[in-house]
Structures are given as structure tokens and as C-alpha cells.
GUTIDREN-273694 format. One record per residue (C-alpha): residue in three letters; chain; x, y, z. Coordinates in steps of 0.05 Angstrom, whole numbers, plus 5000, padded with zeros to 4 digits. Last residue first. Layout:
BEGIN
  resn  chain    xx    yy    zz
   ALA      A     X     Y     Z
...
This chain:
BEGIN
  resn  chain    xx    yy    zz
   PRO      A  5585  2902  3311
   LYS      A  5568  2963  3353
   PRO      A  5573  2947  3427
   TYR      A  5513  2928  3472
   GLU      A  5542  2920  3543
   GLN      A  5597  2971  3528
   LYS      A  5547  3022  3502
   VAL      A  5504  3011  3564
   ALA      A  5563  3022  3610
   ASP      A  5584  3084  3570
   ILE      A  5516  3116  3583
   LYS      A  5521  3104  3658
   ALA      A  5593  3128  3662
   LYS      A  5576  3190  3621
   TRP      A  5520  3208  3669
   ALA      A  5564  3199  3730
   ASP      A  5620  3241  3698
   MET      A  5572  3296  3676
   GLY      A  5546  3309  3746
   GLY      A  5518  3263  3798
   HIS      A  5457  3300  3824
   TYR      A  5437  3343  3764
   LEU      A  5465  3297  3711
   LEU      A  5434  3236  3744
   ASP      A  5367  3272  3748
   PHE      A  5372  3291  3675
   GLN      A  5387  3218  3657
   ASP      A  5329  3194  3699
   ALA      A  5281  3242  3664
   PHE      A  5309  3222  3596
   SER      A  5294  3149  3613
   PRO      A  5354  3105  3628
   TYR      A  5386  3070  3569
   ALA      A  5375  2994  3566
   ALA      A  5316  2994  3517
   ALA      A  5350  3041  3469
   ARG      A  5414  3001  3473
   ARG      A  5378  2936  3455
   SER      A  5343  2971  3397
   LYS      A  5408  2997  3369
   TYR      A  5448  2933  3382
   ALA      A  5403  2896  3333
   ASP      A  5430  2938  3274
   PRO      A  5477  2885  3246
   ASP      A  5420  2834  3246
   VAL      A  5452  2765  3250
   TRP      A  5436  2716  3195
   ALA      A  5442  2642  3214
   ASN      A  5367  2630  3209
   VAL      A  5364  2662  3140
   ALA      A  5425  2622  3116
   ASP      A  5394  2557  3141
   MET      A  5327  2578  3110
   ASP      A  5358  2581  3040
   ILE      A  5302  2618  3003
   GLU      A  5278  2602  2933
   VAL      A  5247  2664  2902
   LYS      A  5177  2657  2875
   ASN      A  5163  2700  2814
   GLY      A  5114  2758  2825
   ASP      A  5150  2803  2776
   LYS      A  5181  2846  2831
   ASP      A  5209  2784  2866
   PHE      A  5172  2737  2913
   ALA      A  5182  2705  2980
   GLY      A  5141  2649  3009
   THR      A  5069  2624  3010
   GLY      A  5046  2624  3083
   ASP      A  5094  2675  3113
   ASP      A  5083  2721  3054
   ILE      A  5143  2762  3033
   THR      A  5144  2814  2978
   VAL      A  5201  2853  2945
   VAL      A  5255  2800  2941
   ASN      A  5311  2818  2892
   PRO      A  5357  2840  2949
   TYR      A  5359  2769  2977
   LEU      A  5404  2766  3039
   ALA      A  5382  2831  3071
   TYR      A  5308  2825  3051
   ILE      A  5308  2753  3076
   ALA      A  5342  2771  3141
   ASN      A  5294  2828  3155
   HIS      A  5234  2783  3139
   ASN      A  5253  2730  3190
   MET      A  5200  2679  3174
């Protein structure tokens, strides 16, 4: 189950068990529309994709030293363009 999607789509859900389902604060089972859960797109997914695509700090410092601010900015901007904010 996509827990992030369920929590985003069903704010009353406080507990999710992959085997038994989703439950509210009183322990009542919450019916989940799996089509909606599967269609949900994480609006923050770009953050982890960007973090993985950025060069390490050591590589960024090296780029700054050897290529200057313009080279560093071009590298960072390329990552931001590849993984834009929604």
C-alpha cells in the first residue's frame, strides 16, 4: 500500500496495516479507494529525485574552484530543470 497517498487522501486515517487496512483514531476501518491511491502523485517526489541527482558537495566545491560560479550554477540549474517543482 502507498501509505503516503492514503494519509494524503484520507486525513482521518491514523494507522495503516498492509495486511488489514487503514484505521481512524477510534480503530474503525476506513474504506480506501485503491484507484485513487494508485493515481495519486506525490507533490514532494521532486525533492528526493533532485537530492539524488545533485553532485556531491565535494564535486560541487571542485566545480566552483575550477569552473567558477557560472559552471556551478549551470550544473545545479540543469538538475532543477530535469526535476521541476510541480
